N, C-alpha and C positions, 0 to 999 in steps of 0.2 A: 504494500500500500504506500503510494507516494504521497508525501505531505508537502503542500505548497502554501506557505503563508501569504495571505492577501493584504494584511494590515500589520505594519511594523512600527513600533513606537520607540523613539530614543528618549531616555531620561536625561534631560539636560540640566546640569546644576551650575553652569558657568564657571566651573573649576578649570584647572589646567588640563583635565582629562576630557574636556568637551569635544575637542577635535577628534580624539580617538573614538569616542562613542559615535560621532557623526560619520566617521569614515567607514565603520562597520555597518551602521544603519543604512547609509547610502548604497554601499556595495551590495548588501542583501536585497534592498528594495529594487535596485536596478536588475539584478540577476533574476528575481522572481516576478518582476513587473508589478510589485506590490505598492500600496499607498504608504507613504512615509509621513509620520507625525512627530513633530518635535514638541515635547511636553516639559514644562517647568512648573513646579509647585512652590508657591510662596509660603513658607512656614509661618505659622502663627507667631507673632512677635509679642514677647512679654517684656514690658519696660518696668523700671524701678523708679519710684518717686523719691524726692529728696528725703522723705521720712523712712525710706527703706521698704515701702510697700509695693508689692507687685501689681501690675494691672495690664490688661490687654491693650495693644496699640489701637488708636482710634480708627474709625472707618476711613477717614481721610488719608491717614498714613498708609493703611492697607491698600487703598485704591491707587495711591501713588506708586507703591512698590509693584503692584500688578501691572500698571501701565509701563513702568520702566522695564520689567521683565518681558512684557509683550513686545516692546520696541526692540529689545536686544535679540529676541527670538526671530523677529522679522528680518533683522539685519543678517543674522546667521543664515536664515533660509535663502536669502538672496545670493549667498556665496555658493550654494549647492547647485550642481548642474542637473537639476530636476525639480519638478513641482512637488511641494510638500505642504502639509498643514502645520499650523502652530497652535498651541493650546496652553493657556496659563490658568492655574487654579490656586486655591488657598486651602491650607490644612496641614496635616502631618504628611510629609512628602511620600512616604511609602504607601500609607493607607489610601491617600488620595489618588496616587497613580494606579493602585490596584483597582479602585472603584472605576476610574476612567477607562482602564483597559477592559474591564468586564463589560461595562455599559457600551463601549464602542466596538466590542467584538475583536479586540486586538489579538493577533495570532502569535506575536513574539515581541518581547521587550528587550532592548539593548541598554545596558547600564555599566558603569565603571565602578570599581571598588578601590579603596585606598589600602586594603589589606589589613593586617593585624590578626592576633590570635589570643587564645587563652583568656585571662581575667579581663584584659582590656576590652575584648570583644563582648564579653558578658555584661560589663558595666556600662560601656558606651554604645557598642553596636554600630550599625551603619544602615543607611537607607537601602542600599543594595542588598545587604544581608537579610533585611526584613522583607524586601520584595521577593527574594527567593522562597521565603517561608510562606507567603500569603498569596502570591499570584497563582492563578489557575493555568495561565498560559506559560510557555517556556520563557526563561530568562537567559540571555547571553551575557555572562559576566566577564568584563574586560579588566585587565590590570594595566593601569596607566604607566607604571614603571617600565613596562616592556617596550613601549613605543612612544616615548615622550614627544617626539617631533613630527609625528604623522599628521597629515592634513587631509581633510575631505577631498576626494577626487584623486589623491595620489596613490591610493591602494589599487594596484593592478591585479593582484591575486589575493583572494580572501583566505583560502585554506588549500593546502596540498595533501595533508595527512590528518585523518580523523580517528580518534580512539574512543570506543564505546566500552564502558565498564558494564559487564554482564554478570548478574547473579541469578538469572532465570526467574526473577520476581516480576510482577506486573509492571512495576516502575521501570525496571531496566528493559523490559520488553518494549515499552513505549519509547524509551530513550534510543533503543536500537532502531526503531522505525524512523525516528528523526535523523539519527546518524546515517542510516542507509540513504534516506532521501537527500540529505546534504551531499553525501559522497557522489550520488548520481548527478545532482545538479551541477556540482563544481568539478566533476570528474577527478576525484581524489583517491588516494589510497585509503583503505578502510582497515582498521585494526580492531579486533574483538578480544577483550581480555577478561578472564575470570580469576579471582584471587581466592585461594584456599587459605583460610585463617588458621592461626595456631590453635590447637585444641583448647588450651587454657583460656582463650579469649572468645570462644564460640558461645554466644548467648543470643539465639535466634527465637523470634516469635513464630507462631504457627503460620503466619502470613508471609514470612520472609522467603520461603522456598515453596514454590507451587509445583503441582504435578504437571510436568511437561507432557504435551499430547503426542509426542512421537519419539522415536529413537530409543537410546539406551535408558532414558529416564521414565519410560512409560510406567505409570502406577507408583513411582517412588513417592515416599512421603518424607516428612522432616526427620523422623527417626532413622530412616535408611541413610539419608545424607549425612547426618551427624555420626552415624556408625562408621561410614566409609571415611569421613574426615578424621575420625579418631584413629582408624587404622593407618591412614595416610601419614600420620605424624609419629607412628611407631617406626622403629628401625627395620621396617620390612620394605625393601626397595621394590620388590615385585608388586606388592599391593599398591604402593604409591604410584608406580608407573602405570598400573592398570587404571587407577582412578583418573590420572591426568589424561590418559588417552581417551577415556570415555567422555571426559569434560571437553576435550578438544573436538571430538566428533560432534558433540552436542552444539558447540559453537559453530561448527561448519554447517550444521543443518539449519541454523537460524537464517542463513542467507537463501532467499528464494532462487529457484533455478533460473528464472528469467533475468535475474540481476547479475548472474555470472557472465553474461555476454559483455558487460562493461566493467565488472568488478571482480577482482580476485582477492578475497579478504585474507588478512594475515591473522591467525588465531594464536593466543598465548594463554597458558595456565600458569599463574604465578603463585608463590607461597609467601605469606607474611601478613602484615597489617595492610588492609586494602588500600587506604589512601596513600601510604608510603610506596607500595608497589606500583600503583597506577601512576604516581608522579615520577617515579624513577624510570618506568617504561616509557612514559611520554617524553621525558628529557632525552633518554638514550636514542629514541627513534625520531627525534625532532618533530613531534606531533604539533600541529597548529591549532587543534580544537579537541577538547575532551567533552564527551556527552555522557551525562549521568542522570539517573532518576532521583527524584526527591520523595522521601517518605516522612511521615510524622514521627516525632519523638516528644517525650515529656520534657518539661523545663529542666528537671534535674539531669536527665540524660544529656541534654544539649550543653549544660554547664560543665558536667564532669567528663563527658565522653565526646559529645559532638557526633554528627553523622559523617559517613565517608564523604558525602557530597560537600558538606560544610567545610571539612578539612581540606579537601582538594581545592575548593574555591579560594580559600584563604591563603593557600601555599603555592598554587600553580603559577607558572610563568606565562602560560598560554591561556587564551579564553576558555571558559567552561560554559557549556549549554546545560542548564538545569531544567529537567522536564518532570512535570508532576502528573501522576495518574489521577484522573477525575472521573466522576460518575458518568459524565457525558462522553468520555472517550477522548479521541484526538480532536484537535481544533478544526 
């Protein structure tokens, strides 16, 4: 199933990373013939009185800030070699962008992150980080440090190599569909990787591993997988090799036959912490885009552990496309 986004929105914050965000949004919109929207959200301003009391900025000040942002967006839009819409709103940036994206039927949001990890991220967070958690459409997260001098229109090639992290869950299944569609559209190399976690760190819920409908995994359940994972971490080379071969075959079967006319996927079964292995693999193979699924976690899990997708986003040198499984399926 080929996925073709029709509406792409760039989250513009007027920071030094704005040009990077625009360059990706413009390149994607041109390739797909999609409508591009530049969106800026004016955050609610809290002022302090001389007595130290907080109060919300007046409607006049808010209107002036909105007008200034609208003018700046219009100027930016004129520099792009294509027609695009501009939109300015007021509120919490992430929540407001999520509302706008849902109401407008946006198929993909492009945003930049400043990075950061650990306690700093928990206490401070970022607009992009929250967007990944609440948006129902995919979010392409860019890292401004990677290409500080890029300008809109300068980008000749968007991606040459795409890596999809596959754990055979519904989330990674949808991520695979997006990765495959992007690989077809941009005629890139496609890498599929599954990571076997160390036994002592395996804590899966019943929804983490689904019964795959074909191949070696027909009828497997969570207990079967954990049993094989346990054996794979014992000093039994034969069992470990057998498991890795079965996983590799399953990765191969994920690619439809008609896609093999233009795509020869490279599969890899890795061992270790998923986010570390995926990042190392991406760096070693000079991957331009990592595609991962997003799933829910409790607040405590996010603080103490974090998800694989969260960790990859905060540490990756290349863009990460975060895809969330929803009740309505793909966009």
